[in-house]
N, C-alpha and C positions, 0 to 999 in steps of 0.2 A: 464116353459120349452120350449125351442125353437125347431123348426122342420126343418131338412134338408133332402136332397135327394141325393142318389148316382146317378150320371148321367149314362145313358146307353152307356158307352164308349167302352165296350168290348163285345165279343160274335158275332156270325154270323150276327145278326140283327143290330149291332151297325152302326150308321150313323149320319151325321150332322143333318138330319131331326129329328131323334129320340132325339138327345141331345137337339135340339132347342125346340121340343115339351114339353119335361119334364121340361126344364128350364122355359119355358113360363108358364106352369101350376103351378110350384112352386111360381112364382111371382104373378100370379092371385089369388092363394089360400092364399097368405100372409105368405108363409113359409120364413125361414130365410137364407138358405144357399144351395149351390150347391157344390158337391164333386166329384172328379175324383180319380180313382184307378190307381196304377202304375204297369205296366209290360212293358217290352221292346221287348225281343226276347226269348220267352219260347221254350222249346223243343217240338217236335212232341209228340203226344200221348194224354193222358187224360187232361193235363193242357191246351193243345192247343184248346180243345173244347170251353173253356171259354175265353182264352187269346191269341189264335193264331191271332185273329183279335182284335186289341186294339189301340185306339187313344192315341197318346202321351199326357201325362197329363198336362205338363206346357203350351203347345200351346193351348190345348183345354180350359183350364181355362182362359187363356188370351182372347180367342175368346168369350167364353160365358159370361165372366164378362163385356165385352164391350156391349153385347146385353142385359144384365139384370143389369142395374146400381143400382137397389135397393137391390140386394142380395150380401151377402158375398160368397166367393169361397174358397175352401180348398182341400187339398190332404188327401185321406183316403186309404192308406198312400203312401208317396213317399219314395223310398229306396235310401238314399244318396250313399251307397256303390256300387249300380248299376251304378252310374253316377260319377260326380266329384264335391266335395264340393265347391271349389271356383267358378266354373261356375254356380252351383246352387244358390250360394249366389247372383250372379249378376241377374240371371233369376228371382228369387223370389223378389228381391228388385225392379226390373223393373215392375213386375206385381203389387206389392203393390203401387208403385208410380202411375202407369197408372190407377189403380182402386180407387185411393184416400184413400188407407188404408183399403181395404176390404179382405185381404188375411189371412187365417189360414193355417199353415203348419203342417199337420199330418205326422210323420216320423215313420219308423220302420227299423228293421235290417234284415227282411225277415225270412223265415222258413228254416228248415233243408233240405227240399227237393228242395231248389232253387239253389243248386250248378250248375246244367247244365246251368241255365240262366247266372250266373256269368261267366262260361266258354265261353258262346256265346258272351259275352260282353268284353272278354279279361281281366277279373278281377278275375279270379279264386284264385289268391293269396290273395285277400281280404276276401275270404269267412270265413276263420277261425278266422279272426280279425274284422268281420263286426260290432260287438257291440262296440269295441274300436273305429272303424272308425266313427260310429254314434256319440259317445260321443264327439270326437274331432270335428266333423262337427258342432255340436251345439255350441261348444265354439268358433269355427272359425266364424260362422255366427254372433254370438253376438258381437264379436270383430269388424268385418267389418261393421255391421249395426249400430254400435254405433258411427262410424266416427273416431275411434281410429286408428291412423296410426303408432303406435309403433309396433315393430317386434312381430310376432306371431311364437312361436317355439313349434311345435307339433311333434308327431311321424310320421305323414303322410304328414304334410304340414309345410313349413317354409316360412313365408312372411317377408322380411327384408326391401324392398324398394318398396313401392306400393302406389297407389292412388285408392280409391274406391268411386265412385259417379255415379248416385244419390243414396242417402240413402233412405231406406224405409220410407214412411209416418209414420209408426208405430215405426220406429227406431229399436233399439235393443229389444224393447218390442213386436215386431211382434210375435204373438202367435205361439208357437211350442207345439204341442201335440204329445204324443208318444203312440203307440199301443203295446199290448202284454199282457201276463197273469202272468208271474212268478214274484217273489219278486224283482229280480234284475231290471226288467223293471218298477215295481212300484216305486222303489227307484229312478230310472232315471227320471220318471215322476215328482216325488215330489221334487227332488233336482236340476234338470237341465232344466226342461220344465215348461210350463204354464198350461198344461192340460194332462189328461189321457183319451185316446180314446180307449175304450174297443170294441171288436167285438165278435160275437157269444157268448154273455155273458148275462145271465138272471139276474133278480133282486137279487136272492140269492147270486150269485157270486159277484155282485157289493157290496152288503151289507157286504160281507166278506172282500173286498178289501179296502173299505172306511177307516176303522180304521188304516190299514197299511199305506195308503197314508197320513193320518193325522199325524201318528207317524213319518214317514220319513221326512215330511215337518217340523214338530216341531223340530226334531233333527237337521235339517239344518238351523233353524231359518228363515224359509220361510212361507208364507201364504199357505193355502190349495189350491190345484190346481183345475181348472175347470174339471168337469167330463162329458164326452160325451159317448154315446153308439151307435154303428152301429149295426143294426140288420135287418134281413130279415122279410118281411111282406108276408104272404102266406094265403090269404083268402080261406076259405073252403077247407083247406088242413090238412093232418095229420102231427104229429110231425116228424121231421127228426133228424139226428144224432147230430146236434148242435142246440143251442137255436135259436128259431124264434118266432115271433108273428104270430100265425097260428090259423086256425079254424074260429070261428064266431067273429064278432066285440066284443061281450060280453067277450069272452075269452081273446082277446087282451087287452081290457080295463083294466082288473085287473093288467096285467103286466105293462102297460103304467103308470097307477096310482102309482104302486110300484116304478117305476123308478123316477117319480116326487117326491115322498115322500123321496127317498134316496138322493135327491139333484142333480140328473142328470140335467145338464144345457142345454144339447142339445141332442135330439134323431135324429140320421141320419139313414134313412130307405132306403132299396133297395127292389125291387119288383121282383117276379118270372116271371111276364109277360115280354115279349120281344118286341112285336110290339108297336110302339108309342101310338096308340089309346088305347091299352089295359093297358099300364102303366099309362097313364093319367087318365083313368077310375078308376084304383085301387087307385091312389093318391086321387082322389075326394072322393072315398068311405072311405078311411082311414081318411081323413080330417073330413067328416061329421058324420061318424058312430062311430069313435073311438076318435080322438084327441079332437074334440069339446066337447066330453062328459067327459073329464078328470076333469074339474073344479068341 
């Protein structure tokens, strides 16, 4: 099982120095990947506490990938319906080319409470159709990244006379992972994507979803997708309302071992600490007191 980290790109303490410190620590500790979260213009109030200050994800990953050439970079997750699928296709292809094929694209359709952000972005009309927009985005990206210049006829996009270059180093196989919890999203992961990216999800939930992913993939004649889990690490803390790795290292170790036994390919962790030195210290503690003890 590989290990990745969510970069501190959002919240009052987010800074280039913090991002750089966490990315450097991940490289030094031998971790696999760096991940950015996507929001653009959230409304004031509770959501703005975490996402009122947020570094834009595509530019951040391009910057950090250049500084850490040994690590993969990814989105956990980017919301195509917040943006525009053809422009994203070009941005993601560019990052993949410039990084030598080190990009993974986690995608999502956003939550029910995200309507105000769609309104702020001038895309309120997409909100009710955000799942359909995501499905078409995936098909459009595959079409463009493959080098196919035949027309693309979708509900939201029609490309009839176009040239698209450079192509991603990974081509149409550039990994696309999808996040979410319900069966519709599991089917999307198994039939349209390369991976399932779970969040706020413990081993028991993963164990319940693995057979569904396998069944959906088999029905579509596709191989089983990669499974990854994003979760919070909270040393010496009590449980919260959603799943987290919390408490003592021994408590965390049981869950991390369970993830590994379930076939989770990559664990992507985020820490409650906000200051760079504190995040790096928590990363080092997790590496030495938990992750190294899994084997």
